[in-house]
C-alpha positions in Angstrom: 11.7 -0.7 31.3 12.6 -0.9 34.9 15.5 -3.1 35.9 15.4 -5.5 38.8 16.1 -3.8 42.0 15.6 -0.3 40.6 14.0 2.0 43.2 10.9 4.1 42.5 13.0 7.2 42.9 15.3 6.0 40.2 12.4 5.3 37.9 10.9 8.7 38.5 14.2 10.2 37.4 14.3 8.5 34.0 13.8 10.6 30.9 10.3 10.8 29.4 10.1 11.9 25.8 13.6 13.4 26.1 12.8 15.3 29.3 14.0 14.6 32.8 11.4 14.9 35.5 12.5 16.0 38.9 11.3 13.7 41.7 8.3 14.9 43.8 8.0 18.2 42.0 4.2 18.1 42.2 4.3 17.3 46.0 6.8 20.1 46.6 4.7 22.6 44.7 1.7 21.5 46.8 3.7 22.0 50.0 4.9 25.4 49.0 1.4 26.4 48.1 0.2 25.3 51.5 2.9 27.2 53.3 2.0 30.3 51.3 -1.6 30.1 52.3 -0.7 29.6 56.0 1.7 32.6 55.8 -1.1 34.8 54.3 -3.5 33.6 57.0 -1.0 34.3 59.8 -0.3 37.8 58.3 -4.0 38.6 58.1 -4.5 37.4 61.7 -1.6 39.6 62.8 -3.0 42.7 61.1 -6.4 41.9 62.6 -4.9 41.6 66.0 -3.1 44.9 65.6 -6.3 46.5 64.5 -8.2 45.1 67.5 -5.5 46.3 69.9 -5.5 49.8 68.2 -9.3 50.0 68.3 -9.3 49.0 72.0 -6.6 51.5 72.7 -8.5 54.3 70.9 -11.7 53.3 72.7 -9.9 53.2 76.1 -8.1 56.5 75.7 -11.1 58.4 74.5 -13.8 56.9 76.7 -16.3 59.1 78.4 -18.9 58.6 81.1 -22.3 57.0 80.6 -24.3 59.1 83.0 -26.9 61.3 81.2 -29.6 62.1 83.7 -30.4 61.9 87.4 -33.8 60.4 88.3 -35.7 60.0 91.5 -38.1 57.0 91.8 -40.8 57.4 94.4 -42.7 60.2 96.2 -39.7 62.5 96.8 -40.5 64.6 93.8 -37.0 64.7 92.3 -33.4 64.2 93.2 -32.7 65.6 96.7 -31.8 69.3 97.0 -28.5 70.3 98.6 -30.4 71.6 101.7 -32.4 68.3 101.9 -31.4 65.8 104.6 -31.4 63.1 102.0 -28.7 64.9 100.0 -25.9 64.0 102.4 -26.7 60.3 102.4 -27.2 60.2 98.7 -23.8 61.8 98.0 -22.1 59.5 100.4 -23.6 56.4 98.8 -22.8 57.3 95.3 -19.2 58.7 95.8 -17.9 56.6 98.7 -17.2 59.6 100.9 -18.1 60.1 104.5 -19.1 63.5 105.6 -18.0 63.9 109.2 -18.7 66.8 111.6 -15.9 68.3 113.6 -13.9 70.0 110.8 -12.6 73.6 110.6 -12.4 74.8 107.0 -10.6 77.9 105.7 -11.0 78.9 102.1 -7.8 80.6 100.8 -7.8 82.8 97.7 -4.7 83.0 95.7 -1.0 82.9 96.7 -1.2 85.8 99.1 -3.6 83.9 101.3 -2.2 80.4 100.7 1.6 80.3 100.9 2.4 82.4 104.0 0.0 80.2 105.9 1.4 77.0 104.3 5.0 77.9 105.0 4.1 78.5 108.7 2.4 75.2 109.0 5.3 73.3 107.4 7.8 75.0 109.7 5.6 74.0 112.7 5.7 70.3 111.9 7.0 68.1 114.7 6.5 64.5 113.4 5.6 64.2 109.8 5.0 66.1 106.5 3.5 64.4 103.4 3.3 66.3 100.1 1.9 65.2 96.8 2.1 67.6 93.9 1.1 67.5 90.3 2.8 70.6 89.0 6.3 71.7 90.2 8.8 74.0 88.4 12.1 75.5 89.6 12.0 79.0 91.0 11.6 81.0 94.2 8.7 79.0 95.4 10.4 75.7 94.8 13.5 76.9 96.5 11.5 78.1 99.6 9.8 74.7 99.8 13.1 72.9 99.5 14.7 74.9 102.3 11.8 74.4 104.6 11.3 70.6 104.2 15.0 70.0 104.1 15.5 71.7 107.4 12.6 69.8 108.9 14.0 66.5 107.6 17.4 67.3 109.2 15.6 68.0 112.5 14.1 64.5 112.4 10.7 65.2 110.9 9.5 62.4 108.6 9.1 64.1 105.2 7.7 62.3 102.2 7.4 64.0 98.8 5.5 62.4 95.9 5.5 64.2 92.5 3.9 63.4 89.2 6.2 62.3 86.4 4.4 64.5 83.8 3.4 67.6 85.7 6.6 67.9 87.6 9.0 66.9 84.8 10.8 70.3 85.1 12.2 69.4 88.5 15.9 68.7 88.1 17.8 65.7 89.3 19.9 68.1 91.3 16.9 69.5 93.1 15.6 66.1 94.0 19.0 64.8 95.0 19.4 67.7 97.4 16.1 66.8 99.0 17.2 63.2 99.4 20.6 64.3 100.9 18.7 66.2 103.6 16.7 63.1 104.4 13.5 63.7 102.5 11.9 60.6 101.0 11.2 61.3 97.3 9.1 59.2 94.9 7.8 59.7 91.4 4.2 58.9 90.4 3.8 56.8 87.3 7.0 57.4 85.4 6.6 57.1 81.7 8.2 54.0 80.1 7.6 52.2 76.9 6.1 49.2 78.7 3.7 51.4 80.7 2.3 53.7 78.0 -1.2 52.5 78.9 -0.8 54.5 82.1 0.7 57.6 80.5 -2.5 59.6 80.2 -3.8 58.7 83.6 -2.1 61.3 85.8 -2.2 62.1 89.5 -3.6 65.7 89.4 -3.9 65.6 93.2 -2.5 68.2 95.6 -1.9 67.0 99.1 -0.1 68.7 102.0 -0.6 67.1 105.5 1.3 68.3 108.5 1.6 66.0 111.5 -1.6 64.2 110.3 -3.6 67.1 111.7 -3.5 69.9 109.2 -4.5 69.5 105.5 -4.3 71.5 102.3 -5.7 70.9 98.8 -6.8 73.0 95.9 -5.6 74.1 92.6 -2.2 75.4 93.8 1.2 74.1 92.7 4.9 74.8 93.2 5.7 77.5 90.7 6.2 81.3 91.0 3.0 82.0 89.0 0.9 81.0 92.0 2.4 83.9 94.0 0.3 87.1 94.2 -3.3 88.3 94.4 -4.7 86.7 91.3 -5.6 90.1 89.9 -2.3 90.8 88.1 -0.8 89.5 84.9 1.3 86.3 85.5 -0.2 85.8 89.0 -2.7 83.0 88.6 -6.1 83.2 90.3 -6.7 80.1 92.4 -8.7 78.8 95.3 -7.3 76.5 98.0 -8.4 75.2 101.3 -6.8 74.6 104.7 -8.6 72.3 107.1 -8.4 70.4 110.4 -10.5 67.6 111.7 -11.5 64.1 110.5 -11.2 65.0 106.8 -7.4 65.3 107.2 -7.1 61.6 107.7 -9.0 61.1 104.5 -6.6 63.4 102.7 -3.7 61.4 104.2 -5.2 58.2 103.0 -5.3 59.7 99.5 -1.6 60.4 99.8 -1.0 56.9 101.0 -2.8 55.4 98.0 -0.4 57.3 95.6 2.6 56.5 97.8 2.0 52.7 97.8 1.7 52.7 94.0 5.0 54.6 93.6 7.0 52.8 96.3 5.2 49.6 97.3 5.0 50.9 100.9 1.5 51.2 102.5 1.6 53.8 105.2 -0.3 53.2 108.4 0.2 54.0 112.1 -0.3 57.0 114.4 2.7 58.9 113.0 0.7 59.6 109.9 -2.8 58.9 111.2 -2.9 60.2 114.8 -6.1 59.8 116.9 -7.7 63.2 116.7 -10.4 64.0 119.3 -13.3 66.1 118.2 -12.5 69.8 118.2 -14.8 71.9 120.5 -17.0 74.1 118.4 -16.0 72.6 115.1 -19.2 71.4 113.5 -18.6 71.7 109.8 -19.5 68.6 107.7 -16.7 67.8 105.3 -15.1 65.0 103.4 -12.0 64.6 101.2 -13.2 63.2 97.9 -10.5 61.2 96.1 -11.6 60.3 92.6 -9.6 57.8 90.6 -9.8 56.4 87.0 -12.2 53.6 86.3 -14.2 52.2 83.4 -17.9 53.0 83.2 -19.6 55.4 85.6 -17.1 57.1 87.8 -17.5 58.6 91.3 -16.4 61.9 89.9 -19.2 62.1 87.4 -21.8 61.0 90.0 -20.6 63.7 92.4 -20.9 66.4 89.8 -24.2 65.2 88.5 -25.7 65.0 92.0 -24.4 68.4 92.8 -26.0 69.9 89.7 -29.3 68.0 90.3 -29.3 69.2 93.9 -29.4 72.9 93.0 -32.6 74.7 93.7 -31.6 78.3 93.9 -28.0 78.9 92.8 -25.2 77.0 91.1 -21.9 78.8 90.9 -19.1 77.0 89.0 -15.6 78.3 88.8 -13.4 76.1 86.6 -10.2 76.7 84.6 -10.9 74.1 82.0 -14.7 74.1 81.3 -15.4 71.5 78.6 -18.6 69.7 79.5 -19.7 66.8 77.3 -23.2 66.7 75.9 -24.7 65.0 78.9 -23.3 67.4 81.4 -24.2 70.4 79.2 -27.8 69.1 79.2 -27.7 68.7 83.1 -26.7 72.4 83.3 -29.3 73.5 80.8 -32.0 71.6 82.7 -31.0 73.2 86.0 -31.2 76.7 84.4 -34.6 75.9 82.8 -36.1 74.8 86.2 -35.3 78.3 87.5 -31.8 77.8 89.1 -29.4 80.7 88.7 -26.6 78.8 87.0 -23.4 80.8 86.4 -20.1 79.5 85.1 -16.8 81.4 85.5 -13.9 80.1 83.4 -10.6 81.2 81.9 -10.5 83.8 79.2 -7.9 84.8 76.6 -5.1 84.5 79.2 -5.6 80.7 79.6 -2.5 78.5 79.4 -4.3 76.0 77.2 -6.0 77.6 74.2 -7.4 74.4 72.7 -9.4 73.9 75.9 -10.8 77.5 75.7 -11.9 76.9 72.1 -13.5 73.5 72.9 -15.3 75.1 75.9 -16.6 78.0 73.8 -18.1 75.6 71.3 -20.6 74.7 74.1 -21.5 78.3 74.9 -24.4 78.9 72.4 -26.6 76.0 73.7 -25.8 76.9 77.4 -26.6 80.6 76.8 -29.8 79.7 75.0 -30.9 77.7 78.1 -30.3 80.6 80.4 -26.9 79.7 81.8 -24.7 82.8 82.4 -21.1 82.4 81.4 -18.1 84.7 82.4 -14.5 84.7 81.4 -11.9 86.0 83.8 -9.8 88.9 82.4 -6.8 89.9 84.5 -4.8 86.6 84.4 -5.2 82.8 84.2 -8.2 81.6 86.2 -7.1 78.3 87.6 -9.6 77.6 90.4 -11.8 74.5 90.5 -14.7 75.2 92.8 -18.5 74.8 93.0 -21.1 76.1 95.4 -24.8 75.0 95.4 -27.5 77.0 97.1 -24.9 78.5 99.4 -24.6 75.3 101.5 -22.7 72.7 99.4 -19.2 73.6 98.4 -16.3 71.9 96.6 -12.7 73.1 96.5 -10.0 71.1 94.9 -8.3 69.9 91.7 -11.1 68.5 89.6 -11.8 70.2 86.3 -15.1 70.3 84.5 -13.9 68.1 81.6 -13.7 64.4 80.6 -10.0 64.1 81.7 -10.8 64.9 85.3 -13.9 62.7 85.4 -12.4 59.7 83.7 -8.6 59.6 83.5 -7.1 61.6 86.4 -6.7 61.1 90.1 -8.2 64.2 91.7 -8.7 65.6 95.3 -11.6 67.8 96.3 -12.7 68.9 99.8 -16.5 68.7 99.9 -18.2 70.7 102.6 -21.8 70.9 103.6 -21.9 74.1 105.7 -23.7 77.5 105.2 -20.7 79.5 106.5 -18.3 78.0 104.0 -21.0 78.3 101.4 -21.4 82.0 102.1 -17.6 82.5 101.8 -17.7 80.6 98.4 -20.6 82.7 97.2 -18.8 85.9 98.1 -15.6 84.9 96.4 -17.5 83.9 93.2 -19.4 87.2 93.0 -16.2 89.2 93.7 -14.5 87.4 90.8 -17.3 88.5 88.5 -16.1 92.1 89.0 -12.9 91.1 87.1 -14.7 89.1 84.4 -16.5 89.6 81.1 -20.0 88.2 80.7 -20.5 86.4 77.4 -23.6 87.9 75.7 -25.2 85.5 73.2 -25.8 88.1 70.4 -22.3 89.5 70.6 -20.7 86.0 70.9 -22.5 84.9 67.7 -20.7 87.7 65.8 -17.3 86.1 66.4 -15.3 85.4 63.3 -15.5 82.3 61.1 -11.9 81.4 61.9 -12.8 81.3 65.6 -15.8 79.1 65.0 -13.6 76.7 62.9 -11.0 76.5 65.7 -13.8 75.8 68.3 -15.3 73.1 66.1 -11.9 71.5 65.6 -11.0 71.7 69.2 -14.2 70.0 70.3 -13.2 66.9 68.4 -10.4 66.5 71.0 -12.6 67.1 74.0 -12.5 63.5 75.2 -8.7 63.8 75.8 -8.4 67.4 76.9 
């Protein structure tokens, strides 16, 4: 019986059949059950979110390029050949370059031809020097560079040095501090932090040297003693570089400026870095600096390479240190060979510095050989050049490798030249390199060991990120 004034709470607490019932136990249990369900839902959503981010990350960091064929619609009869007048315009439209006349281009083989000329040009600077390097390592070459640009900075020359955080990680703080003390402006490209890991694999593979805004260099070279020498001896890398003057130098300087503004926030303009350069008498070579940068989807780099392959009618000579074409580019090369083009590829052999890339590339050899592509591996030392020459008229010298990394993830710099004299020099250089190379014969290659085949098949699974 409930007494007058007794509260509902008190009644609920009265014994029932000798047991005391706690107030609101059923409501509390219901609440706890609801909280448990909400917690499980939130935990499931968190795991789903993590899975989505992980999936997006994997997709992003292993993405390739969508281009699989080059087609011509109309009466032209196929994509324009390298010697066709339409080729120049097509290449400009699909890559964003401008092929200007009035350039003087010198192809430089190896350290013996490159560094004496480079040191002289750096010492001749009167107003500015800009350098962007992917690979730098302490040694005689780094010391020589430091001495030259430090002296120039002390003389009042504006010297800017941009180095990649990954490729130049061996440069010491002491080395960089000594440059700063001399007046050199030093910046690092994309330093690796926990909050910028999404940028970690997108490197600046670019090589830029510009002297007074009038002389430019690019190519496969770096700042390390292994680039000294003739490229025919052990531990003296084989590379190809290019020195040029004319309108393409301003394009190279703009490439440097794009990296510098990302690293420092300062966008460089003005005639100190971009002087007005009147046309040079007698300089008629068509050339452009091609700066390719990472993007999603079809990239300018893949369009340049696909158009170059499709533009071959007689010869296509490719020299590349890391030759790992995906299925689509392998098919483009095979189709070129089957239509009668003399397609030859020269790449690194056993003395490569990245074995996994060699194995992944070799996994492509059988199909290429079967289609008639000739493949050679350089024997004396590491082959590090990244060049291409089509029909003896269309040439490329620079930093871009024949792999997914260069076409999708890296900033690259290539000088593209439409000129028969430069093409003849490139043809000659390529054919001379074959004297130091081993041709891969299909029957002999097929007899390689099971262990090698397993390594090649395993390495090709990583080809998207090599």
